[in-house]
Steps between C-alpha positions, in 0.01 A plus 500: 500500500706415188255230387210746503688770308585248226161328491490512119797262478354213701163329546538256790764484772531149641670499840627159603600587856451796728511482881146535627620738772681735256377853431477431124278197557277707725474773239418265212249299702325800655339603172557867584742564211434483125773232486342219701487121519207354308570147628732348758572201717744425782769231513829415671831643380853441636705786639834521678530693824840670494724556803718806545827312448628293205687256724184437699308436176757248381505330840157360405676266259733206551875549477503295182245726336680817607818360344303430181374863498854632515634248247245598236560871546881457502485297179309781327741765626802298391346470154476882490128546564392843625183596685346836415208678665320725252420827674476757219161524323680554170648149532158336532423440128815296429475314831133407454565395140777267618291355782204427272724354230627248754149436628363435152786263418444312826125478433563370148742234631240385753211506253321781685268760350684826428215714367469704821859623450435684174631840386215686670581336833869589455416866434266515797742325734787724388303816570376360831851410620642829376242680714584287807881512489696540717284512813215256434659223295812285498623383160801266510713386206764225526733511200801309370713629211213714373246216518206518740499196729199591716279797574247576771241774554356555848249762614518675836215576737613633836697226676385242243682399182295316239659278236327597174689344209831316465681321219804278453711434190441156351865493393641544852282281723801295611631809687177529706475876432136525609572351842808720549314814397209425734735456796689823427169685464387364839826619654430847355144494639633427847755779461216739412303386805218335307289292734328273246571348162230347283685279247225488237181316405448134573583279798813352344717283722818705445337806662457312824868407472567873550302484824160607366171451687145563377263795535175609336515696175227621268479406134309768308372611165503879467319666209638807328282813547453506122216376279675170403599445862148564624360247252758233582456559871126432496404206728 
């Protein structure tokens, strides 16, 4: 496990959502591994069950909304926006740097705490994504004239795709790049025969607009198998 091999670089791993029925949840909760949950609880989390056909997915929505989907995407394409899926590990550093730059700017504009997105997190996330590409992660970049409009990192687990972190440019919100990117990513998931999409933490109303329903997930605190981790993980 990557987290165990790099235990000196982290102290606590806070997991906001993990399906209770997943193999990783079972492993962390079993206590049989040196990387284990020291505390956890269970709550509801939205997820989208995906069909095998894009047209069937879009049939869930009204004709007016489907027209709005296409209008937003067409407007971006006409402006010259291009969607790029990062698949080469060597591309991960620049892509992650761009994603986090957008995320920090968005957090600052909304008055949110940015301390968790420091340089150490960027290094760790870059190495993590580089190790997962191309088979266990999906990293999308939506760009216009060299500027990053939106970016999205998802993690793969079997038939499930988990939304991990996404960001949108403050300067291009009028183009709805985040919405357009999410829809194109869902289309790609269906094309890859993913059966489930978890759109991220929190029971936000817009996730149910995508057709999400609730299921149980575990929230955990996992201590690093290092001396600082062991001390912080004490009950």
